[in-house]
Structures are given as C-alpha cells and as structure tokens.
matplotlib code that plots the C-alpha trace (Angstrom):
import matplotlib.pyplot as plt

x = [0.0, 1.3, 1.3, -0.3, 0.1, -2.1, 0.1, -0.3, 2.4, 3.0, 3.8, 6.1, 3.0, 1.8, -1.0, -1.7, -1.9, -3.4, -2.6, -1.8, 1.2, 3.0, 6.3, 6.1, 9.8, 9.6, 6.4, 7.9, 10.8, 8.3, 6.4, 9.7, 11.2, 10.1, 9.0, 5.8, 4.3, 4.3, 1.0, 0.7, -1.0, 2.1, 4.6, 4.4, 4.3, 7.7, 9.3, 6.8, 7.5, 5.5, 4.6, 2.1, 1.3, -0.8, -0.1, -2.8, -3.0, -4.5, -5.3, -9.0, -8.5, -6.0, -8.2, -11.2, -9.2, -7.8, -11.4, -12.3, -9.3, -9.6, -13.1, -11.8, -11.2, -7.6, -7.8, -8.6, -5.7, -3.4, -4.6, -3.9, -0.4, 0.4, 1.0, 2.8, 6.5, 7.3, 9.9, 10.0, 12.6, 12.1]
y = [0.0, 3.4, 6.4, 9.6, 13.2, 16.2, 19.3, 23.0, 25.1, 28.8, 30.6, 33.6, 35.9, 34.5, 32.5, 29.0, 25.8, 22.6, 19.2, 15.5, 13.4, 10.2, 12.1, 15.7, 16.5, 15.4, 17.3, 20.5, 20.1, 19.4, 22.6, 24.6, 23.4, 23.1, 19.5, 18.8, 17.2, 20.5, 22.4, 24.9, 27.4, 27.7, 28.4, 32.1, 31.9, 30.2, 29.5, 27.5, 25.9, 23.2, 24.6, 21.9, 18.2, 15.4, 11.7, 9.3, 5.5, 5.7, 8.1, 8.0, 9.5, 12.0, 13.2, 13.5, 15.7, 17.7, 18.5, 19.6, 21.9, 23.4, 24.5, 26.4, 30.2, 31.3, 32.2, 28.6, 27.3, 29.8, 28.6, 25.0, 26.0, 28.2, 25.4, 23.1, 22.3, 19.0, 19.0, 17.2, 14.4, 12.0]
z = [0.0, -0.9, 1.4, 0.1, 1.3, 1.2, 1.0, 1.0, -0.9, -0.5, -3.7, -4.4, -4.5, -1.2, -2.7, -1.4, -3.5, -2.2, -3.8, -3.2, -4.0, -3.0, -2.7, -1.5, -1.9, -5.5, -6.0, -4.7, -7.2, -10.0, -9.2, -9.1, -12.4, -16.0, -15.4, -17.3, -14.1, -12.2, -12.1, -15.0, -12.7, -10.6, -13.3, -12.9, -9.1, -8.5, -6.2, -4.3, -0.9, 0.7, 4.1, 5.4, 4.8, 6.2, 5.6, 4.4, 3.9, 0.4, -2.5, -1.8, 1.7, 0.5, -2.4, -0.1, 2.3, -0.7, -1.8, 1.7, 2.2, -1.3, -0.3, 2.7, 2.8, 3.0, 6.7, 7.7, 5.6, 7.3, 10.7, 9.8, 8.6, 11.6, 14.1, 11.7, 12.4, 10.6, 7.9, 4.5, 4.8, 1.9]

ax = plt.figure().add_subplot(projection="3d")
ax.plot(x, y, z, "-o")
ax.set_aspect("equal")
plt.show()
C-alpha cells in the first residue's frame, strides 16, 4: 500500500496551492522546475514551498481531504499551517 500526502504550498506571490502526492519532496521540485508534471497554474508563481502536509494511507482518503481543504477560505488554511512544524525528509 502506498502512502499519500495532502500538501499546501506557499507561492512567491503568497497564494496557497493545495494538492496531493505520494512524494512531496519530488512534487515540490516538479512545481519549481520546467518539469511537465508541475502544475501549470504555478509556473508564474515560482518558487513554491510546501509549508504543510498530512499523511494518508491511500489516495481516496487524500483526495477527499484535498477536496475539503480546497473548499476552505484562506484564513482557515493559514490557521492550519500556523502550528505546523514538521519537515519534509524524503
């Protein structure tokens, strides 16, 4: 079974981007390079830095949480991020 992550990235213009991935370190690199896998909407907002993540046992749970968080107002996302201290290690 593969581990999935929900992540929130902060962009150069201070916008927040929410997504999911099996490897958040790789995903951050994809968003910050000309890799075709990086989100097109972030290309003019580089650099992006993943500032928050949650771990899930499968893609279904991660995608469900992604949909929930994407529906939140910015202030709620910032509150979620504010107490987060874990680092990306993989």
